[in-house]
C-alpha positions as semicolon CSV with decimal commas, in nm:
position;residue;x (nm);y (nm);z (nm)
1;X;-1,069;3,506;-0,182
2;X;-0,891;3,178;-0,149
3;X;-0,778;3,099;0,202
4;X;-1,023;3,335;0,373
5;X;-1,313;3,201;0,576
6;X;-1,637;3,374;0,654
7;X;-1,697;3,397;1,027
8;X;-2,042;3,388;1,186
9;X;-2,141;3,610;1,472
10;X;-2,083;3,312;1,702
11;X;-1,716;3,318;1,608
12;X;-1,720;2,983;1,424
13;X;-1,621;2,965;1,059
14;X;-1,896;2,875;0,813
15;X;-1,862;2,563;0,604
16;X;-1,695;2,367;0,883
17;X;-1,886;2,087;1,053
18;X;-1,838;2,133;1,425
19;X;-2,072;1,858;1,547
20;X;-2,287;1,573;1,422
21;X;-2,629;1,659;1,288
22;X;-2,915;1,609;1,530
23;X;-3,114;1,396;1,287
24;X;-3,031;1,028;1,265
25;X;-3,178;1,007;0,915
26;X;-2,977;1,095;0,611
27;X;-3,084;1,275;0,297
28;X;-2,923;0,997;0,094
29;X;-3,106;0,667;0,061
30;X;-2,920;0,367;-0,075
31;X;-3,193;0,105;-0,053
32;X;-3,204;-0,254;0,060
33;X;-2,965;-0,365;-0,212
34;X;-2,681;-0,194;-0,024
35;X;-2,732;-0,420;0,278
36;X;-2,721;-0,727;0,053
37;X;-2,403;-0,613;-0,124
38;X;-2,222;-0,520;0,199
39;X;-2,351;-0,810;0,406
40;X;-2,338;-1,094;0,152
41;X;-2,161;-1,024;-0,176
42;X;-1,845;-0,853;-0,051
43;X;-1,772;-1,115;0,219
44;X;-1,832;-1,391;-0,038
45;X;-1,595;-1,225;-0,283
46;X;-1,330;-1,188;-0,012
47;X;-1,356;-1,554;0,091
48;X;-1,356;-1,670;-0,273
49;X;-1,048;-1,460;-0,353
50;X;-0,860;-1,589;-0,048
51;X;-0,945;-1,954;-0,120
52;X;-0,852;-1,910;-0,487
53;X;-0,517;-1,755;-0,392
54;X;-0,437;-2,032;-0,142
55;X;-0,538;-2,304;-0,390
56;X;-0,328;-2,166;-0,677
57;X;-0,031;-2,110;-0,447
58;X;-0,044;-2,469;-0,324
59;X;-0,082;-2,602;-0,679
60;X;0,205;-2,400;-0,827
61;X;0,462;-2,461;-0,553
62;X;0,409;-2,817;-0,441
63;X;0,745;-2,864;-0,267
64;X;0,775;-2,556;-0,045
65;X;0,428;-2,403;-0,028
66;X;0,432;-2,375;0,351
67;X;0,769;-2,201;0,393
68;X;0,686;-1,844;0,497
69;X;1,032;-1,686;0,486
70;X;1,257;-1,597;0,197
71;X;1,245;-1,350;-0,091
72;X;1,110;-1,608;-0,337
73;X;0,828;-1,710;-0,100
74;X;0,626;-1,388;-0,111
75;X;0,316;-1,539;-0,273
76;X;0,295;-1,863;-0,080
77;X;0,049;-2,005;0,167
78;X;0,293;-1,998;0,458
79;X;0,346;-1,624;0,418
80;X;-0,029;-1,558;0,418
81;X;-0,080;-1,777;0,725
82;X;0,198;-1,594;0,912
83;X;0,042;-1,260;0,821
84;X;-0,301;-1,381;0,932
85;X;-0,144;-1,480;1,265
86;X;0,045;-1,151;1,315
87;X;-0,243;-0,912;1,244
88;X;-0,483;-1,048;1,513
89;X;-0,199;-1,049;1,764
90;X;-0,126;-0,683;1,686
91;X;-0,497;-0,596;1,717
92;X;-0,520;-0,772;2,053
93;X;-0,209;-0,597;2,183
94;X;-0,330;-0,257;2,056
95;X;-0,666;-0,309;2,226
96;X;-0,515;-0,335;2,573
């Protein structure tokens, strides 16, 4: 019976969500720890990882750490800064 769908009397297939549930509450509860992890721990880990990457890149390539272009400059601070400048510009242009 693979590929066949059961059809209700209304004409809609069963097993397909056609609209959001009316209830705003969910059957799944994740607790207050979820808010702490999402609101505090993950942003801290992201900032720590970014700072660690920038620090190690500056330390390892002292002469040309700010040069963003070139095949050997993929993991350098200048490349990351250029990417961080391009992405907000693209978001602003896409939002118009």
